[in-house]
Structure formats: structure tokens, C-alpha cells
N, C-alpha and C positions, 0 to 999 in steps of 0.2 A: 245465711250470710251474717257473719260475725266480725267481719273486718271493721276497722274504724273508719270514719269518713275521711276523705282527702279534698281540701278545698284548693282550687286552681284559680289563680289570679292572673289577668291580663291587663296590664296597664302600662302606659310608656313613662309614667311619672315614677321614678325610681323610691323618692321618699314615701309616696303613698304605698307603694307595693311593700317596703319595709315595715311601714306602719301598720298595714292589713295583717302581715304575717305575724307581727308581735301580738296585735289584737287576738287574732286566731289562736296562737299559741297560749297566750293567758287563759283561753277557754278550753284548753286540751285539745285543740283542732290541728292536726297537721296541715301544711299547706305548701304549694309550690308556686312559683310566679314566672312570669314572661314579661318581655316588654313591647310584644307586638302580636296580633293576630296570627302572622305567618310563623313566628318562632314558636308560638303554641301548637300550631298544626303541624309542624315538622316534628315535634315531640309526641304527638298524639299517637298512643298506642293502636294497632289496628285490632278490629274486633269489638270495640267497645270498651267502657271502663271495666275494671276488676274489682273497684271499690267503690262505695256509695260515696257521694260528694256533690260539689256544686261548683260551678265556673263563675267567677265574679269579673265583671269587664267594666272597664271605663266606657261611657257611651261615645265618646270621641276620641279616636286615636288615628295616628298617621297610618297610612297603609290600608290594608282591609278594614272596613267598617263593621260595626256591631251587626247590622241587618245581614250583610254579606256572609258574615261568619255564622249566624244563626241558619241562614239558608243552607250552607255547606254542611253544618253539623246535621241537620235535618236530611239532606240528601244521602249523607253517609249512614244514616240510622243511627246515630250516636246519641244514646240516651243519657243527657246530662242537664239537670236543671240550671238555668242561666239566671243570674241576679245582675242586673245593670245598676252601676252608680252614674247618676246623670245630675248635671247642673240645671239650673231652673230654666234656662233656654232651650235645654234638650227635652223636654218633658213630652213633647208631640213625637220626636223621634223614639223615646223610650215607649211611648203607647204602641207605636207601629211595631216596636220589637215584640211586644207583648202578643200582639196579633201573629207574629212570624214564629212564635214558640217560646219567647222568654218566660222564666216562671215569676218574676217580679222586679220591679225596679225601685231604687231608693234616692231620693232627691238630696243633694248636698246643700248645707252641711247636715249630716245625718248623726243621730245618736249610736254610739257604739253598740249598745245593747239591742237596738232596734236591727242593726245590721247583723248581729250575733243570732238574733232570734230568727231573722228571715233566712239565713245561711243554714242554720241547723234544721229549719222546717223543710228547706230545699233537699238538704241532704237526706232527711227522711223519706222524702217523696223518692229519691234516687235509689234508696235501698229497697223501697217496695218494688220499683222497675226491675232491678236486679234480681231480686228474689222471684218475681214472676216470669222474668225471661229464663231463670235457671230451672224453674218447675216446667216450662214449655220445652226446653231443650232435653229434660229428661224424658218427658213423654215422646218426643220426636226419636229420641234414641231407642226407646222400648218398640215403638212402632217399627223402627227399622229392623227390629229383630224378627219380626213375624215374616214367615214364609208366605208364598202366594195363597195357598189354601187357607191359612189362618186369617190372612187379609180378607178373603172371600167370606168366611164365616163370620168374621169381625163385622162387616158391613150389614150383613143379614140380621145377626144380633142386634146391632144397633138399631135396625128398622122394627124391632120386636117379633121377629119370626121365631116360631117354635122350632126345636131340632127336626122335628118330622118334616116341616115344610123346608128348612133348608136342605136336608138330605135329599129331598125330591128335586129341589132346584139344582144341585150340584152333581145329582146322580151318583150319590154315596149312600152307604149305610148310616142308619141312625147312630150306631155304636163308634162310626168313624167321626162323625160330626161331633159326638160327645169328647172324643179324644182330642180333635182340633180346638174344640171350644175350652176345655181344661187347659190346653198349652197356652192360648192365647191369653187367657185370663192370669197364668202364672206370669207370662213374660210381661205383660202389662201392669202386673202387680195391683191387680184390681180384686176387691174382695166381694163385689157384686156387679150385676149389669148396670145398675144406677151409677157407682163408682166409675166404671168403664165409660159410660156415656159422658160423665162430666169430665174425665181426663181428655178424651178425643175432642170433646167440644171446646176445652180451653186451648188445645194445641191448634185446632183449625182457627179459632178467633185470633190466636196470637199470630198465626201465620198471615192470616188475611190483614190483620192491621200492620205486621212488619213487612 
């Protein structure tokens, strides 16, 4: 994942939106902004973000609130770290937002460098998420290329069974099992059984989480 991060800003204060975009630009960060959660959601691409980044939100906005937006992003499985800008009186709400899945919150008045550091750290987390998801999807595509027999052999290989045992269970010759085993290793791009097991385990773990 080599794409540069994109910082998304949602705030009903036009002056603050412009100020934040200027600040991010000064640090070499591209950004886009919206004046409401509803407008942001209307532009949200299906399938999740294609670039690493972070979402910067004002804690209090008219219309859909921060907590509702966080819950909706979670329901959609949209992996985007959220940084909340909050006034002193909104700290309790910001803490609740952290419990709902926000990455961090920054209290006004904030130091510009602190906001930049937080946003860049969030974007780094986003990059990790996207890279892990890309690896998982790659493994899923390889698994999808296996035929029925190769899948049957795969499951038994992962159980640590020798070719002789697999051949007996599937009522096939050892030579045939060797052919299926070589084919599945090639399709999975695995150089060893240990690597194969790690690939499948990472895919299943990601599927269970997602």
C-alpha cells in the first residue's frame, strides 16, 4: 500500500474546515471536507476506503451526531480511524465515542502539532488495516481457485496428516494425493506446510473478525 493518506474532515464550521485543510496541506497531507455527517455518508465510497487516512470530526454537529456516525461506520465495516475534536464540556461524550470505536479525541483549544501527530498516527493505523485486509483478500482469492479435491486435501494437510493417510481417507492413490498437494501449494503460493497454515489461519481469523 503506497498511496498517500487522505484526511477526511466533517465539521459544520466552514472557517474551521478551511483552517484544518490549510493545516493539513502545510504538512503535506491531502484532505477533503463536509459540513455534516449526512453529506459525508452520501459521498462515502462502497466497499471501504482505498487509501489510508483518518476521519476528523467535530464532537457536536447539527443532524447526525458523532456516536450515531461511529455506530453506522461500524455496522458498515468501514475501517477508518476517527479523531474527534471536542470542547471542554463534551469530554464525556468524547470518552463515550472512544468506547464506540473512535481512535482518539483532542480537546479545544488544541496545539496544531498535536493534532497533526494524532492524525498521522491514525493514518498509519489505517494503512496497517488496509494492508492486512489486502493480504486477507489475496488469500481468499487463492482459496477460491482450489477445486473440491484440493480443498479436501488442504484440510487434511492442515491437520498434519501424511499423504498415505489422506489417500486412504479419500480412497485415492498416494500419487494422486501428491499431485493434488503440489497443485494446492502452487495455487496458494505457499513454500511450506507451515506457510500454508499461516495463510489459511490469517484468512479465517480475518473472516471471523470481519
